[in-house]
MARZA-550735 format. One record per residue (C-alpha): residue number from 0; residue in three letters; chain; x, y, z. Coordinates in steps of 0.05 Angstrom, whole numbers. Each point is the difference from the previous one (the first is absolute). Layout:
N
@seq:NUM, type:ALA, mol:A, x:X, y:Y, z:Z
...
//
This chain:
205
@seq:0, type:UNK, mol:A, x:0, y:0, z:0
@seq:1, type:UNK, mol:A, x:24, y:70, z:-15
@seq:2, type:UNK, mol:A, x:19, y:46, z:57
@seq:3, type:UNK, mol:A, x:-56, y:41, z:31
@seq:4, type:UNK, mol:A, x:-8, y:69, z:-30
@seq:5, type:UNK, mol:A, x:-26, y:55, z:46
@seq:6, type:UNK, mol:A, x:3, y:69, z:-31
@seq:7, type:UNK, mol:A, x:-26, y:62, z:37
@seq:8, type:UNK, mol:A, x:-27, y:53, z:-46
@seq:9, type:UNK, mol:A, x:27, y:70, z:3
@seq:10, type:UNK, mol:A, x:-48, y:43, z:41
@seq:11, type:UNK, mol:A, x:-13, y:74, z:-8
@seq:12, type:UNK, mol:A, x:-47, y:32, z:51
@seq:13, type:UNK, mol:A, x:-36, y:65, z:-15
@seq:14, type:UNK, mol:A, x:-66, y:34, z:11
@seq:15, type:UNK, mol:A, x:-30, y:-35, z:-61
@seq:16, type:UNK, mol:A, x:11, y:-69, z:32
@seq:17, type:UNK, mol:A, x:57, y:-49, z:6
@seq:18, type:UNK, mol:A, x:31, y:-19, z:-67
@seq:19, type:UNK, mol:A, x:32, y:-69, z:-7
@seq:20, type:UNK, mol:A, x:41, y:-12, z:-64
@seq:21, type:UNK, mol:A, x:40, y:-57, z:-30
@seq:22, type:UNK, mol:A, x:26, y:-14, z:-70
@seq:23, type:UNK, mol:A, x:29, y:-59, z:-37
@seq:24, type:UNK, mol:A, x:69, y:-18, z:25
@seq:25, type:UNK, mol:A, x:51, y:-56, z:5
@seq:26, type:UNK, mol:A, x:-39, y:-29, z:58
@seq:27, type:UNK, mol:A, x:-69, y:9, z:-30
@seq:28, type:UNK, mol:A, x:-22, y:-8, z:-72
@seq:29, type:UNK, mol:A, x:-71, y:18, z:-17
@seq:30, type:UNK, mol:A, x:-10, y:-60, z:-46
@seq:31, type:UNK, mol:A, x:-70, y:-13, z:26
@seq:32, type:UNK, mol:A, x:-60, y:-14, z:-44
@seq:33, type:UNK, mol:A, x:-54, y:6, z:54
@seq:34, type:UNK, mol:A, x:-14, y:46, z:59
@seq:35, type:UNK, mol:A, x:-50, y:-15, z:55
@seq:36, type:UNK, mol:A, x:-23, y:36, z:62
@seq:37, type:UNK, mol:A, x:-22, y:-36, z:63
@seq:38, type:UNK, mol:A, x:-15, y:15, z:73
@seq:39, type:UNK, mol:A, x:0, y:-73, z:21
@seq:40, type:UNK, mol:A, x:68, y:-28, z:22
@seq:41, type:UNK, mol:A, x:-31, y:-68, z:15
@seq:42, type:UNK, mol:A, x:-22, y:-7, z:-73
@seq:43, type:UNK, mol:A, x:70, y:14, z:-24
@seq:44, type:UNK, mol:A, x:28, y:-53, z:47
@seq:45, type:UNK, mol:A, x:-53, y:-50, z:-22
@seq:46, type:UNK, mol:A, x:3, y:10, z:-75
@seq:47, type:UNK, mol:A, x:66, y:29, z:-23
@seq:48, type:UNK, mol:A, x:66, y:-37, z:-10
@seq:49, type:UNK, mol:A, x:59, y:37, z:31
@seq:50, type:UNK, mol:A, x:38, y:0, z:-65
@seq:51, type:UNK, mol:A, x:-57, y:29, z:-41
@seq:52, type:UNK, mol:A, x:-4, y:71, z:25
@seq:53, type:UNK, mol:A, x:28, y:64, z:26
@seq:54, type:UNK, mol:A, x:-40, y:37, z:53
@seq:55, type:UNK, mol:A, x:-4, y:75, z:12
@seq:56, type:UNK, mol:A, x:-29, y:19, z:68
@seq:57, type:UNK, mol:A, x:-43, y:61, z:-6
@seq:58, type:UNK, mol:A, x:-36, y:-2, z:67
@seq:59, type:UNK, mol:A, x:17, y:-35, z:65
@seq:60, type:UNK, mol:A, x:62, y:-36, z:26
@seq:61, type:UNK, mol:A, x:21, y:-73, z:-7
@seq:62, type:UNK, mol:A, x:49, y:-41, z:39
@seq:63, type:UNK, mol:A, x:45, y:-56, z:-24
@seq:64, type:UNK, mol:A, x:43, y:-45, z:43
@seq:65, type:UNK, mol:A, x:57, y:50, z:-2
@seq:66, type:UNK, mol:A, x:-30, y:70, z:-5
@seq:67, type:UNK, mol:A, x:-60, y:45, z:-2
@seq:68, type:UNK, mol:A, x:-18, y:23, z:-70
@seq:69, type:UNK, mol:A, x:-36, y:68, z:-1
@seq:70, type:UNK, mol:A, x:-42, y:31, z:-55
@seq:71, type:UNK, mol:A, x:39, y:28, z:-57
@seq:72, type:UNK, mol:A, x:41, y:-64, z:-7
@seq:73, type:UNK, mol:A, x:7, y:-49, z:-58
@seq:74, type:UNK, mol:A, x:13, y:-73, z:18
@seq:75, type:UNK, mol:A, x:12, y:-61, z:-43
@seq:76, type:UNK, mol:A, x:28, y:-71, z:9
@seq:77, type:UNK, mol:A, x:-27, y:1, z:71
@seq:78, type:UNK, mol:A, x:-32, y:-63, z:29
@seq:79, type:UNK, mol:A, x:-74, y:19, z:0
@seq:80, type:UNK, mol:A, x:-17, y:-41, z:62
@seq:81, type:UNK, mol:A, x:51, y:39, z:40
@seq:82, type:UNK, mol:A, x:-37, y:66, z:-10
@seq:83, type:UNK, mol:A, x:-47, y:26, z:54
@seq:84, type:UNK, mol:A, x:-42, y:63, z:5
@seq:85, type:UNK, mol:A, x:19, y:45, z:58
@seq:86, type:UNK, mol:A, x:-47, y:58, z:-14
@seq:87, type:UNK, mol:A, x:-75, y:10, z:-3
@seq:88, type:UNK, mol:A, x:-3, y:5, z:-76
@seq:89, type:UNK, mol:A, x:37, y:-25, z:-61
@seq:90, type:UNK, mol:A, x:0, y:19, z:-74
@seq:91, type:UNK, mol:A, x:51, y:-27, z:-48
@seq:92, type:UNK, mol:A, x:14, y:-2, z:-74
@seq:93, type:UNK, mol:A, x:19, y:-68, z:-27
@seq:94, type:UNK, mol:A, x:44, y:4, z:-62
@seq:95, type:UNK, mol:A, x:5, y:-65, z:-38
@seq:96, type:UNK, mol:A, x:20, y:-32, z:-66
@seq:97, type:UNK, mol:A, x:-58, y:-48, z:8
@seq:98, type:UNK, mol:A, x:-76, y:4, z:-1
@seq:99, type:UNK, mol:A, x:-29, y:-8, z:70
@seq:100, type:UNK, mol:A, x:-72, y:-24, z:3
@seq:101, type:UNK, mol:A, x:-35, y:9, z:66
@seq:102, type:UNK, mol:A, x:-53, y:47, z:23
@seq:103, type:UNK, mol:A, x:36, y:36, z:56
@seq:104, type:UNK, mol:A, x:47, y:32, z:-51
@seq:105, type:UNK, mol:A, x:-23, y:59, z:-42
@seq:106, type:UNK, mol:A, x:39, y:3, z:-65
@seq:107, type:UNK, mol:A, x:24, y:69, z:-20
@seq:108, type:UNK, mol:A, x:-16, y:8, z:-75
@seq:109, type:UNK, mol:A, x:60, y:-20, z:-42
@seq:110, type:UNK, mol:A, x:49, y:55, z:-16
@seq:111, type:UNK, mol:A, x:12, y:18, z:-72
@seq:112, type:UNK, mol:A, x:75, y:6, z:15
@seq:113, type:UNK, mol:A, x:53, y:-32, z:43
@seq:114, type:UNK, mol:A, x:8, y:42, z:63
@seq:115, type:UNK, mol:A, x:70, y:24, z:18
@seq:116, type:UNK, mol:A, x:-20, y:41, z:61
@seq:117, type:UNK, mol:A, x:-57, y:4, z:49
@seq:118, type:UNK, mol:A, x:-22, y:43, z:58
@seq:119, type:UNK, mol:A, x:-57, y:6, z:48
@seq:120, type:UNK, mol:A, x:-23, y:60, z:39
@seq:121, type:UNK, mol:A, x:-26, y:-15, z:70
@seq:122, type:UNK, mol:A, x:-47, y:42, z:43
@seq:123, type:UNK, mol:A, x:-15, y:53, z:-53
@seq:124, type:UNK, mol:A, x:-41, y:55, z:35
@seq:125, type:UNK, mol:A, x:-65, y:24, z:-30
@seq:126, type:UNK, mol:A, x:14, y:55, z:-50
@seq:127, type:UNK, mol:A, x:73, y:-18, z:-12
@seq:128, type:UNK, mol:A, x:23, y:-1, z:-72
@seq:129, type:UNK, mol:A, x:55, y:-40, z:-33
@seq:130, type:UNK, mol:A, x:25, y:1, z:-71
@seq:131, type:UNK, mol:A, x:-16, y:66, z:-35
@seq:132, type:UNK, mol:A, x:51, y:-19, z:-54
@seq:133, type:UNK, mol:A, x:9, y:-42, z:-62
@seq:134, type:UNK, mol:A, x:53, y:-51, z:-19
@seq:135, type:UNK, mol:A, x:38, y:6, z:-65
@seq:136, type:UNK, mol:A, x:5, y:-75, z:-14
@seq:137, type:UNK, mol:A, x:-29, y:-34, z:62
@seq:138, type:UNK, mol:A, x:-66, y:-36, z:7
@seq:139, type:UNK, mol:A, x:-32, y:-1, z:69
@seq:140, type:UNK, mol:A, x:-53, y:-48, z:26
@seq:141, type:UNK, mol:A, x:-38, y:25, z:61
@seq:142, type:UNK, mol:A, x:-38, y:-46, z:47
@seq:143, type:UNK, mol:A, x:-43, y:22, z:59
@seq:144, type:UNK, mol:A, x:16, y:-46, z:58
@seq:145, type:UNK, mol:A, x:-41, y:39, z:53
@seq:146, type:UNK, mol:A, x:-43, y:62, z:-4
@seq:147, type:UNK, mol:A, x:-24, y:42, z:-59
@seq:148, type:UNK, mol:A, x:40, y:43, z:-48
@seq:149, type:UNK, mol:A, x:-18, y:53, z:-51
@seq:150, type:UNK, mol:A, x:44, y:-14, z:-61
@seq:151, type:UNK, mol:A, x:9, y:50, z:-56
@seq:152, type:UNK, mol:A, x:38, y:-22, z:-62
@seq:153, type:UNK, mol:A, x:5, y:51, z:-57
@seq:154, type:UNK, mol:A, x:32, y:1, z:-69
@seq:155, type:UNK, mol:A, x:4, y:-75, z:-15
@seq:156, type:UNK, mol:A, x:-58, y:-49, z:12
@seq:157, type:UNK, mol:A, x:-34, y:50, z:45
@seq:158, type:UNK, mol:A, x:-35, y:-20, z:64
@seq:159, type:UNK, mol:A, x:-35, y:41, z:53
@seq:160, type:UNK, mol:A, x:-33, y:-40, z:55
@seq:161, type:UNK, mol:A, x:2, y:-36, z:66
@seq:162, type:UNK, mol:A, x:36, y:-66, z:13
@seq:163, type:UNK, mol:A, x:-19, y:-38, z:63
@seq:164, type:UNK, mol:A, x:30, y:-62, z:33
@seq:165, type:UNK, mol:A, x:17, y:-51, z:-54
@seq:166, type:UNK, mol:A, x:-7, y:48, z:-58
@seq:167, type:UNK, mol:A, x:55, y:23, z:-47
@seq:168, type:UNK, mol:A, x:22, y:56, z:-46
@seq:169, type:UNK, mol:A, x:54, y:0, z:-54
@seq:170, type:UNK, mol:A, x:44, y:60, z:-16
@seq:171, type:UNK, mol:A, x:38, y:-3, z:-66
@seq:172, type:UNK, mol:A, x:63, y:37, z:-20
@seq:173, type:UNK, mol:A, x:-10, y:76, z:-5
@seq:174, type:UNK, mol:A, x:-68, y:-3, z:35
@seq:175, type:UNK, mol:A, x:-6, y:53, z:54
@seq:176, type:UNK, mol:A, x:-23, y:-37, z:63
@seq:177, type:UNK, mol:A, x:-22, y:21, z:70
@seq:178, type:UNK, mol:A, x:-29, y:-42, z:56
@seq:179, type:UNK, mol:A, x:-39, y:30, z:58
@seq:180, type:UNK, mol:A, x:-20, y:-40, z:61
@seq:181, type:UNK, mol:A, x:-73, y:12, z:18
@seq:182, type:UNK, mol:A, x:1, y:-43, z:63
@seq:183, type:UNK, mol:A, x:48, y:-4, z:58
@seq:184, type:UNK, mol:A, x:53, y:-54, z:8
@seq:185, type:UNK, mol:A, x:-1, y:-18, z:-74
@seq:186, type:UNK, mol:A, x:50, y:-50, z:-29
@seq:187, type:UNK, mol:A, x:19, y:8, z:-73
@seq:188, type:UNK, mol:A, x:43, y:-51, z:-37
@seq:189, type:UNK, mol:A, x:37, y:15, z:-65
@seq:190, type:UNK, mol:A, x:38, y:-42, z:-50
@seq:191, type:UNK, mol:A, x:47, y:36, z:-48
@seq:192, type:UNK, mol:A, x:32, y:-22, z:-65
@seq:193, type:UNK, mol:A, x:70, y:30, z:11
@seq:194, type:UNK, mol:A, x:51, y:10, z:54
@seq:195, type:UNK, mol:A, x:2, y:69, z:33
@seq:196, type:UNK, mol:A, x:29, y:56, z:-42
@seq:197, type:UNK, mol:A, x:-8, y:71, z:25
@seq:198, type:UNK, mol:A, x:6, y:27, z:-71
@seq:199, type:UNK, mol:A, x:-59, y:-42, z:-22
@seq:200, type:UNK, mol:A, x:-52, y:44, z:33
@seq:201, type:UNK, mol:A, x:-39, y:57, z:-33
@seq:202, type:UNK, mol:A, x:-21, y:52, z:51
@seq:203, type:UNK, mol:A, x:-28, y:70, z:1
@seq:204, type:UNK, mol:A, x:54, y:54, z:7
//
């Protein structure tokens, strides 16, 4: 069995919520075909083979035999039966090369691109706004994990509406995009098609 991989995401705290970010690296390749969200650790332990998945913890804290694993951590090659929940709630994103068929898992609609980077924003306050920019070459897939968000996409495949838990929006290159949380404690997840490049953003002067 491969060595356990436990990768904490970089965390940036600000008044618009806590931003957790990770991108493809030597330790983690986003070569997944399927993404699933679940809040049931028991179902993962019952149904998923340890070698089939990588897990991103979005809410809650887990414990293995050797350490506590807080939210904002990616784990893989960990023995599933060794994991225990040590908090009141749990939400995780399963990233897998394989189709998983059981009802406790909600499949995130398939991406139209291979993700190279992902982030989630935790505890977005009501009224807070993220985005307000476009990407020169990057495609961005937005998924509402918790709460409701007003999404405005202008210029390319325009969209102006609300996404709630389990709903998605797609922002294509050169599309001007902003996301406003209309509930408290919102959690927004995003998959992006390229690694971070500060020169790849288009912003107002």
